[in-house]
C-alpha positions in Angstrom: 0.0 0.0 0.0 1.5 3.3 -1.0 1.9 5.8 1.8 1.1 9.0 -0.2 0.2 12.4 1.2 -3.3 13.7 0.7 -3.2 16.5 -1.8 -4.1 19.8 -0.2 -3.4 18.5 3.3 -2.3 21.1 5.9 0.5 21.2 6.7 1.8 19.2 3.7 4.3 16.4 4.7 6.4 17.1 1.6 8.0 20.1 0.1 5.8 21.3 -2.7 4.0 24.6 -2.7 0.7 24.3 -0.9 0.9 20.5 -0.8 -0.1 20.3 -4.4 1.9 18.7 -7.2 2.9 21.9 -8.9 6.1 23.9 -9.0 6.8 27.3 -7.4 5.4 29.1 -10.4 2.0 27.4 -10.0 2.4 25.0 -12.9 0.5 21.8 -12.2 2.5 18.6 -13.1 0.2 16.0 -14.8 2.5 14.6 -17.5 5.5 12.3 -17.1 7.8 11.3 -19.9 9.8 8.1 -19.2 12.8 7.1 -21.2 13.1 3.3 -21.4 16.6 3.2 -22.8 19.3 5.4 -24.1 19.9 3.1 -27.0 18.5 3.6 -30.5 18.6 1.7 -33.8 19.0 5.0 -35.6 21.7 7.6 -35.3 19.9 10.9 -36.2 22.4 13.6 -36.8 20.6 16.3 -34.7 20.0 13.9 -31.8 22.9 11.6 -31.2 26.7 12.4 -31.2 28.6 9.8 -33.2 30.8 9.0 -30.1 27.9 8.7 -27.6 28.5 6.2 -24.8 25.5 4.1 -23.6 24.9 3.3 -20.0 25.5 -0.2 -18.7 22.3 -2.2 -18.7 22.6 -2.7 -14.9 22.1 1.0 -14.4 18.8 1.1 -16.2 15.6 1.1 -14.3 14.0 -2.4 -14.2 10.3 -2.8 -15.2 9.4 -3.1 -11.6 11.2 0.1 -10.7 9.6 2.0 -13.6 6.1 0.9 -12.5 6.7 1.6 -8.9 7.8 5.2 -9.7 4.9 5.7 -12.1 2.6 4.5 -9.4 4.0 7.1 -7.0 3.6 9.8 -9.7 0.0 8.7 -10.3 -0.7 9.2 -6.6 0.6 12.7 -6.9 -1.6 13.6 -9.8 0.2 12.5 -13.0 -2.4 11.2 -15.5 -0.5 10.9 -18.7 2.7 8.9 -19.3 4.8 9.0 -22.5 7.3 6.2 -23.1 10.4 7.4 -24.9 14.0 6.5 -25.5 16.4 6.5 -27.1 14.1 4.3 -29.1 11.6 2.6 -26.7 10.8 -0.3 -28.9 14.3 -1.7 -28.7 13.8 -2.3 -25.0 13.2 -6.0 -24.6 9.6 -7.0 -23.7 8.4 -3.4 -24.2 4.8 -4.7 -24.9 4.8 -6.3 -21.4 5.9 -3.0 -19.9 3.2 -1.1 -21.7 0.6 -3.4 -20.2 2.1 -2.9 -16.7 2.1 0.9 -17.0 -1.5 0.9 -18.5 -2.7 -1.0 -15.4 -1.4 1.6 -12.9 -4.4 3.1 -11.1 -4.8 6.8 -12.0 -2.9 6.7 -15.3 -5.5 7.7 -18.0 -3.3 7.6 -21.0 -0.1 5.7 -22.0 1.5 7.0 -25.3 4.9 6.6 -26.9 7.3 8.4 -29.2 9.2 6.2 -31.7 11.3 6.2 -34.8 8.8 3.7 -36.2 11.4 1.2 -37.4 9.9 -1.8 -35.5 6.4 -0.5 -35.4 4.9 -2.6 -38.3 5.2 -5.7 -36.1 4.7 -4.1 -32.7 1.7 -1.7 -33.4 -1.0 -4.3 -32.8 0.5 -5.9 -29.7 1.2 -2.4 -28.2 -2.4 -1.3 -28.8 -3.7 -4.6 -27.2 -1.5 -4.0 -24.2 -3.0 -0.6 -23.6 -1.0 2.0 -25.6 -3.3 4.8 -26.7 -1.2 6.7 -29.2 2.2 7.1 -30.8 4.3 9.9 -32.3 6.5 8.8 -35.1 9.5 10.7 -36.4 9.7 11.4 -40.1 11.8 14.3 -41.1 11.8 13.8 -44.8 9.9 11.9 -47.5 13.0 11.4 -49.6 14.3 7.9 -48.9 18.0 8.8 -49.5 17.8 11.9 -47.5 16.0 10.0 -44.7 18.9 7.5 -44.7 21.4 10.3 -44.5 19.6 12.2 -41.6 19.0 9.0 -39.6 22.3 7.4 -40.6 20.9 4.5 -42.5 17.2 4.5 -41.5 14.6 2.9 -43.7 11.8 5.3 -44.7 9.6 2.6 -46.3 9.8 0.6 -43.1 8.8 3.6 -41.0 5.8 4.4 -43.3 4.7 0.8 -43.0 4.9 1.3 -39.2 2.8 4.4 -39.3 0.1 2.6 -41.4 0.2 -0.4 -39.0 -0.3 1.9 -36.0 -3.3 3.5 -37.7 -4.7 0.1 -38.5 -4.3 -1.0 -34.9 -6.4 2.0 -33.7 -3.7 4.0 -32.2 -3.8 7.8 -32.3 -0.8 8.7 -34.6 1.1 12.0 -35.0 4.2 12.6 -37.0 7.2 14.5 -35.7 9.6 16.3 -38.1 12.5 18.4 -36.9 12.5 21.4 -39.3 15.9 22.1 -40.7 16.8 24.8 -43.3 18.7 23.3 -46.2 17.6 19.8 -45.3 13.8 19.5 -45.3 12.5 23.1 -45.5 11.3 22.5 -49.0 9.2 19.5 -47.8 7.3 21.0 -45.0 4.1 21.3 -47.0 4.5 17.8 -48.3 5.0 16.4 -44.8 1.7 18.0 -43.8 -0.1 16.5 -46.8 1.4 13.1 -46.0 -0.2 13.2 -42.6 -3.5 14.6 -43.8 -3.8 11.8 -46.4 -3.8 9.4 -43.4 -6.0 11.5 -41.1 -3.1 12.4 -38.8 -1.3 15.6 -37.7 2.3 16.5 -38.6 4.1 18.4 -35.9 7.2 20.4 -36.7 10.0 20.8 -34.1 12.4 23.7 -33.9 16.0 22.4 -33.6 17.3 22.9 -30.0 20.9 23.2 -28.8 21.2 20.1 -26.8 24.6 18.3 -26.2 26.2 21.6 -25.2 25.3 22.9 -28.7 27.6 20.3 -30.3 25.0 19.2 -32.8 23.4 22.6 -33.4 24.1 24.7 -36.5 22.2 28.0 -36.5 22.3 28.1 -40.3 19.8 25.2 -40.3 17.4 27.1 -37.9 13.8 27.4 -39.0 11.6 29.6 -36.8 7.9 28.8 -36.1 6.9 31.7 -38.3 9.0 30.3 -41.2 7.5 26.9 -40.7 4.0 28.3 -40.9 4.9 30.3 -44.0 6.3 27.2 -45.7 3.1 25.3 -45.1 0.9 28.2 -46.2 2.9 28.5 -49.4 1.7 25.1 -50.4 -1.7 24.9 -48.8 -3.1 28.4 -48.1 -3.6 30.4 -45.0 -3.4 28.9 -41.5 -5.5 29.8 -38.5 -4.7 29.1 -34.8 -6.6 26.1 -33.5 -8.7 26.4 -30.3 -6.2 25.9 -27.4 -9.0 24.3 -25.4 -8.8 21.2 -27.5 -7.2 18.3 -25.8 -3.6 18.7 -26.6 -1.4 17.7 -23.6 2.2 18.5 -24.7 4.2 21.6 -25.8 2.9 21.7 -29.4 0.7 24.6 -30.5 -1.7 23.8 -33.3 -2.8 25.5 -36.5 -5.3 24.4 -39.2 -6.0 25.4 -42.7 -8.4 28.3 -42.7 -10.3 26.6 -45.6 -10.4 23.2 -43.8 -10.2 23.0 -40.0 -9.8 19.2 -40.3 -6.3 19.7 -41.7 -4.1 20.6 -38.8 -0.4 20.9 -38.0 1.5 21.4 -34.8 4.6 23.4 -34.0 6.9 22.8 -31.0 8.7 26.2 -30.9 11.1 26.1 -28.1 13.5 28.5 -29.7 11.3 31.3 -31.1 7.8 31.1 -29.5 8.4 29.9 -25.9 5.8 27.8 -24.1 7.6 27.4 -20.7 4.8 29.2 -18.8 2.4 26.3 -19.6 4.8 23.4 -18.9 3.0 20.5 -17.2 5.7 17.8 -17.4 8.8 16.2 -16.0 11.1 13.7 -17.5 12.5 10.4 -16.0 15.6 9.0 -17.8 16.3 5.3 -18.2 18.8 5.5 -15.4 16.3 7.1 -13.0 17.2 10.8 -13.2 14.3 13.1 -12.8 14.7 16.2 -14.9 12.2 19.0 -14.2 13.2 20.8 -17.4 14.6 19.5 -20.8 16.8 22.6 -21.0 18.8 22.2 -17.8 21.1 19.5 -16.5 20.0 19.5 -12.9 18.3 16.3 -11.8 17.5 14.1 -8.9 18.1 10.4 -9.2 15.1 8.4 -8.1 16.8 5.0 -8.9 19.3 5.7 -6.2 16.5 6.3 -3.7 14.9 3.0 -4.6 18.1 1.0 -4.6 19.2 2.6 -1.4 16.2 1.1 0.4 14.0 4.2 0.3 10.3 3.9 0.7 7.6 5.7 -1.3 7.6 8.7 1.0 11.4 9.0 0.4 10.6 8.9 -3.3 8.0 11.6 -2.9 10.5 13.9 -1.1 13.0 13.4 -3.9 10.4 14.2 -6.5 9.4 17.3 -4.5 13.1 18.4 -4.5 13.2 18.3 -8.3 9.8 19.8 -9.0 10.3 22.5 -6.3 13.5 23.6 -8.1 11.9 23.6 -11.6 13.1 26.7 -13.4 10.9 29.3 -15.0 12.1 28.3 -18.4 15.1 27.2 -20.5 18.0 29.4 -21.6 18.3 28.3 -25.2 19.9 30.8 -27.5 19.6 31.0 -31.2 23.4 31.0 -31.5 23.4 27.5 -30.1 24.5 28.6 -26.6 22.4 28.2 -23.4 21.5 24.5 -23.8 22.3 21.6 -21.5 25.2 19.2 -21.9 22.8 16.2 -21.9 22.0 14.5 -25.2 18.5 14.4 -26.6 19.0 10.7 -27.1 19.0 10.2 -23.4 15.8 12.2 -22.8 13.5 11.2 -25.7 12.7 14.9 -26.3 
């Protein structure tokens, strides 16, 4: 039986403002991203340094540890869990884990972000296990360019995975990192590719992770430029109703002539959304990061393996959330980002 505090109790037995699961800026935390592994079967140029070193498997959270931590988070008010990587589908027995997470009381939605390489075979079992939705990364519709960006990824295989996910009843979105000189001429085509399948394409501004090592400001595309590129192919866009059920950082736009045709933009660089942040991130080795843009973290794995009980875990979570920053410090020169790699965080 978990020994969790009652939200709103007075005085709170844990160190969060007002005894509520929110940070010192009043942002309620309801969304947890969990990295299952730092490994990936792709090597995307904007995500993973060529010389990255993976953590020993013994350092990764076990399934039981992941579920225990998610159960604690659920007791605090988290309702949505996104499983990420690295590439989550390369984690052995990932279907079993999805079922375990979906069974946690209080968790309303389990979703995933994937490169889609293994999805054609896994989509139906994942859906049967309780997965509700999946975001699949497709940065270009040119097979050769796709192989270059991903360092030998297979576009046809990923597209088959997208179609399998749709057939399995999963809610599917596409993720595309928008890069000048690489896929800027394809942004409209990527939107149409999604619309043809009844799904939304989301464009992500490139961020200076890895200490800026993988960032090149000459490739930067702003949110305004992304919208202009889509409008050039498809006509004017209008802002979608923010009250619609979108849980993450993406802001949504639709064709003025057809509200059913929608795109999303994650604009960390040029149109900040930090004031509405509702999430924290747990790495595969148990580090809880309150912000993608900073390196400070609290290791929950060490609390568990040190014999800590659930109240000890709650205090550690409170320390991380209580120190959550107002926002990131990304700069368009490539400075201001964290040293951690995107591959270790899953975005």
